[in-house]
N, C-alpha and C positions, 0 to 999 in steps of 0.2 A: 504497496498500500501504499503511494507513495502522492504527501501532499504539502510537500514541499514549496514555500511561496507562498499557500492560499491566503487569504484573509480569511479570521473566522466572527464575520459579523451576524449570521442569522441560519440556526439549523437547514433551512428551508436550502439553502448551498449545497449543502450535502446529502450522498446516498444514505440507507441505511447500513449500508456495510459498513461507507467511511464514518458513524457516528458514531457504532458500533464500534472497528478499532478503537477509535477516541477513549471511548470506554473498557477494555478491553487493556491497551496500554496505559492508563493509568492507572487500572488494580495492577499490575505488573510492578512498574515502578513505586506502587502501596507499598506492597513486598517487599523490597529492596530493600526502600527507607527504612520499614522495620527491622532490616535486619543490620542496618546501619552503613546501606551501599548505594552511593548516592554516583552520579554518574560527570562526565565534562562534556555534554553534545552544544553546552551551549557556550563553554573556553573561549572569548574572545568576545562575546559578542554582548555589547551596550542595548538596554533597554529600552524605552520610556514605556513612565510607564504619569498619562494624562487621565488628572480626577479633577472635572466640575464637582462629584459630587462626592461626598467625603463618606469614607468606608472601611469597613473593618475588616472582612471575611473577602473579600478579591483584592485587595491591596497588600492583605499579608499573603494568602496565595500567590499573586501574581510573585511579590520579592523572596518570598520560601523558596520559590520554587524553581525561579531565574540564577539563586545561589545556590542550593542543592547543585546543579547543574553546570555548577562553573561561570555566571555566566554572569553580567554588575548592571540591575537596578540602578533608573532616575527616576524620584517619583519630582512629577509637575503638576500642581496645587494650582488653584484658576488664577492663584495673585501670581504665578513664576511665573505666563510663558501670557502672549498679547494674544492666544489661537481666540479668532473673531469678535475678537475687541477692535486693538490698531493694526492686526494684520487678519490679513485672512484666511479663513481654513486653509486651502488653499495650496497661498504660500507659505501657512506656518509649515504645512505638509512637506511640502518641497527642501526646507530647510534641514525638518526633521530626521526627512528620508536620506538624506544627505551623511546626520550623526549616527543616524541609531539603528541598527539590524531589526528592529521587531518592534509597534506605536503596544499597550493599549488604551484605551481611550472610556475612561464609565464616565455619565455625561446624562445633557437631557434631548440633544436631537440625535435621531438616526444616519438622519443626515449629512452630520458632524463625521460619525464614523463611516461610512457609504465615503464621504470626498477622502478622510487619511486615507484609508487604501485606494480612493483610485492617485494620489496624488506624489506620494509618497516614495512609492516604491519598493518598501518592504513592508511584508505581511502586518497587517494592524489584527487585532481581537478586540472582540465588544466586551466589555466585563460588565456590562450594564446602559442599554435607554430610556425613553419613554418604553420606546415598543415592546424590546427584545429582552433577555436574555440571556442569552445560549451555552454560557457558562454553567448556570448554578445549575442547569437543565441533566449534562453531563454527571452533574453532583450526583441528581438524587437519582436518577437513573441508573449511578454504581450503586449510591444503597441501595436501592429500591433489589438489583440485584443481589448485592449483599444478603439478602434478605431471604428471595425466595429461590434463586441459583438461576432466576431468568425473566428475561423481558415479555416476554410473545405472549398474551393469552392475559396476560393481569387484568383489571380493573382497578385504574387509578380514577379517583374523584376532588376534581379540584373546586374547592369552598368562597366565594366571597367574591370578589372582583374579578369577575367571569372579562374584563376588556383590555385588562393591565395588565404589565408588559411579563407577570410570572407566567397567566391564565394563556396568553400569544404563546410564549416558546417549550411548554410545558403541554400543550394541543398539536402543536408542531410535532413535537419530538417523541408525542406517543403514537399519533398519527403515524410515522415513519416506521417507528421501530415497530410495529402490529400489538400495542397498546389498545386493550379498552379504554377510555378518556371521556368521562364527564365533566361541563361546568357546570357546578351549582349554585344559580343566580339569579337575583330580582332582575326581569326583563331591561328596567332601563339598566343595567350593568353588563350583556350581554353581547361577544367581541363582534366585531363586522362580519356582517354575513361573507362575504368576502374572502375572509381569512377562511371558515369556517368550511367554504363550498372547494377552497385549495385541500384545506387539507383532509376533507372528505373525500377526495381523491389522490391523496396520497394510503389514507384507511383502505381504500378499495384494493389498490396494490396489494397494501400490506394485512387485507388480514383481520383489521376490524371495525371497530362502531367508535365515531366519537357524538354524542349525542350534547345538547345545552338545554339548558331544562328550571324551574323553578324549583318542581317538586321535590321535597326530601324524599321519600323515599328513593328514591333515585339513587340514591347511596347502597343501595341493598347489594349483597354479594362484593363489597369492595375488598381489593387487596391494601389497597394504602385508602388515607384521605388524608391533602394536603389545602394549606393555606397560607395569607397571608397579610401582611397588614394593610384593614379597609380604607387605612391614607399615604399614598404613595407620596414621592420625596414630592413638594413643592404641593398637593393639596390641599397642607394641613389646614387653610379655610375652609375643608372642605369637611369639615368632622362630625361641627353634630347631621349633619347631612346624613353621612355613610353610617355614622351608628343608627345612627335611625331605621336607615333600609335593612341593614343589615345583623340589626342586631338579631334572630330569627333565622340567621344562617352562621353564629357560633358553632364550632365545633366543643361538644362536650361529651358527655355518658349518655344524653340520649341519645345523640344525634348520631353515637359509636354503636348506640343495640339494634338499629334499621340494617345497619351491615349486617344481621344475621349470623356471621362470621366470628369464630374467638383470635383468626389469627391476622386482622388488620392492624397496619402498621398505623401512625400519624406522625405526616411530614410539617418542618415550613421553615425556610425557606433563611428565618430571623432580618433582622430583629421582629421578634415578639412584643406584642402589645398583650400581656397575658389579664385575661377577663375579659376582651375586648374578643377579638376573633376567634381565643382558644380562654375556656377557664384553665386556669393553673393547673390543675386536679391533673386536668389531661394533660397537660404539656408537660408535667415533671414524672406522669407514668412512661410515656415515649424519651423521653429526656436523652437514654442514653442510641437511640436511632434519631435523632435531631443534629445531633453532637458529633455522630458518624457523620452527616450528613454535610453540615460545616464544615470539619476534618475534611472529608471526599472536596471540597473547592478545591482544596493546594494538588492534589491528585490528577484530579483532573483537568485543568491551570496550566500545572507542570507538563500535564501527556499534548495539550494543544499547542502549547511552546517546543517541545522538544521534535513531535514531530512534523512540524508547520515551517522550523528555523533548524531546527538542530544536524549536527552533524553528524 
């Protein structure tokens, strides 16, 4: 599998085999790290980490993943460079591409990360935009594979804001890999029809089903229930409205019981607002899995860098 030189902007750009390769490579790199083995595939490589939005897991994952493989990460916060302010994104991309071997971007517009990829001439990795969060999905799927031994045929239910970057990316990834995927959300927060239609085409090829519903009984048979904060970064002014709209969709033991399964796990991309999208009791019950998922951000991000830039 040769992914050298490819950017990682959205899972739409990758085949099921390529996505599976990232996950399998991450599992291998994780096993090696547990045994004290790190690599040098990024030796001599300099990587720019651009952050318009603050971060815990994404920043730490790119930094440690890069260092583990012998590279040098350089953090560039929103006040450190002129990206999109005194200098166009295109020109910043061309400058950074002359100095760095790879670029990570975490910020607002998907258009920004796409311009960085188009004009820099080096691999660019999407650490989160308002539209997509593809590195998180790899970590989620590695976690599910560790829990169940396989991905194809699982039923994953995402509960909450059905049109945010997590819902979008989980739907793309699930439909590509043959995971039966449900978005459980009030109709006002359903994803765009165009994306649902695209994912339905992927699912048809993979032999799985996509469902978007507001019926809480749709969690029946779920292998995993997933949620995210009710207000994404930059939407804090909508908090009261979201709480009113999404309170019936809180992940709690009543909802978990509707799965009618004892083996269902709960996932959260973090940070969590306990008492809102999930009860503290249920969160703590599944803490081991959730923090496996958080750790897996680092292993999967490392895999993306190694596969697209590593020697």
